[in-house]
C-alpha positions in Angstrom: -13.3 13.4 15.1 -11.2 11.3 17.7 -10.2 8.1 16.0 -10.9 5.5 17.8 -7.5 3.5 19.6 -8.2 0.2 16.7 -8.8 2.8 14.3 -5.3 4.9 14.9 -3.8 1.0 15.2 -5.3 0.5 11.2 -3.8 3.2 10.2 -1.0 3.6 11.5 0.1 -0.7 11.1 -0.7 0.6 6.9 1.5 3.5 6.8 4.4 1.6 8.3 4.0 -1.1 5.1 3.5 2.1 3.5 7.1 3.7 5.0 8.9 -0.1 4.3 8.0 -0.2 0.6 9.7 2.4 0.0 12.1 2.7 1.7 12.8 -1.1 0.7 15.7 0.2 -1.9 17.9 1.5 2.3 17.0 -2.2 3.3 18.8 -4.3 0.8 18.2 -5.8 -2.8 15.5 -8.9 -2.0 11.6 -7.7 -2.6 10.1 -9.0 0.9 8.0 -12.2 -0.5 12.0 -13.4 -1.3 12.8 -12.1 2.2 10.1 -14.3 4.1 10.8 -17.2 1.7 14.7 -17.2 2.5 14.6 -16.3 6.2 11.8 -19.3 6.5 13.6 -21.6 4.7 16.8 -21.1 6.0 15.5 -20.9 9.8 12.9 -24.3 9.2 13.9 -25.8 5.8 14.1 -27.3 3.6 9.9 -26.7 3.4 7.9 -29.0 0.7 5.4 -26.3 -1.4 2.4 -26.4 0.3 4.6 -26.3 4.5 6.1 -23.2 3.1 2.7 -22.2 1.4 0.7 -22.2 5.6 3.5 -20.7 7.5 3.7 -17.5 5.7 -0.6 -17.7 4.2 0.3 -18.0 0.8 -1.9 -19.9 -1.4 0.4 -22.8 -3.1 0.1 -21.2 -6.7 1.8 -17.6 -5.0 4.3 -19.5 -3.7 5.0 -21.2 -6.6 5.5 -18.8 -8.7 7.5 -16.8 -5.7 9.8 -19.7 -5.6 10.6 -20.4 -8.9 11.8 -16.5 -9.2 14.4 -17.3 -6.3 14.9 -21.1 -8.3 15.6 -18.7 -11.2 18.0 -16.5 -9.5 19.6 -19.8 -7.8 18.6 -18.9 -4.3 16.4 -21.7 -3.5 17.4 -25.4 -4.7 14.6 -28.2 -5.1 14.2 -31.4 -4.4 12.8 -34.6 -4.9 11.6 -35.6 -0.5 13.8 -39.2 -0.7 10.6 -39.8 1.8 8.2 -39.5 -0.8 9.7 -38.8 -4.5 6.1 -36.5 -5.6 7.0 -33.6 -3.8 10.1 -31.2 -3.2 12.1 -30.1 -1.4 13.3 -26.4 -1.4 16.5 -25.9 0.8 18.6 -22.5 0.4 21.6 -22.1 -1.7 24.6 -20.7 0.2 23.9 -17.9 -3.2 20.7 -17.5 -1.8 22.5 -17.8 2.3 24.4 -14.8 1.3 22.3 -12.8 -0.5 20.2 -12.9 3.0 23.0 -12.3 4.8 23.9 -9.9 3.1 20.0 -8.2 3.3 20.0 -9.2 7.1 22.7 -6.7 7.8 21.2 -4.3 5.4 17.8 -3.8 6.9 19.6 -4.3 10.6 21.5 -0.7 10.5 18.6 0.9 9.2 16.1 -0.5 11.4 19.7 0.7 14.2 19.3 4.0 12.7 15.6 4.3 13.1 15.3 2.8 16.8 18.6 3.8 18.2 16.7 6.4 20.2 14.5 3.8 21.8 15.6 2.6 25.5 16.1 -1.8 25.6 13.1 -1.3 27.4 10.8 0.2 24.8 12.6 -2.0 22.1 12.0 -5.4 24.0 7.5 -3.7 24.3 7.4 -3.3 20.5 8.9 -6.8 20.1 7.1 -8.1 22.2 3.4 -6.6 20.8 4.2 -7.2 17.0 5.2 -11.0 17.1 1.6 -11.2 19.5 0.2 -8.7 16.3 1.5 -11.5 14.2 0.4 -14.4 15.9 -3.1 -13.0 16.7 -3.2 -12.0 12.3 -2.0 -15.1 12.0 -4.5 -17.3 15.1 -7.7 -14.7 12.5 -6.4 -16.6 9.3 -6.9 -20.1 9.9 
């Protein structure tokens, strides 16, 4: 039986997630949720928990638990919003920045090795398609 392209895409994405999870120790010492939160705070911080949860499509309780773990590790710092004391803002600490940079370098090296035979055009096409897919998933989820 021949699978249709959407079945193949679904399977390949599931396999990609499995393979990246299996090789996660080679991708650095942060798990996926820690990595994404630190990246978001590095790019767009400081952020309130509700904004962080919204950007990463997490429920507030999941985001709070993950933020708490990062705070315990001293990778993020929480402080009152100067404009609204009832809201806490989170920002990445220097320790968090250091570990994020280390993990980003490790991940870059792994992807560079895996994709070394891909042309510049193929890499750009993959980047565009992954960006579009993530955008469409986010749009679909809202």
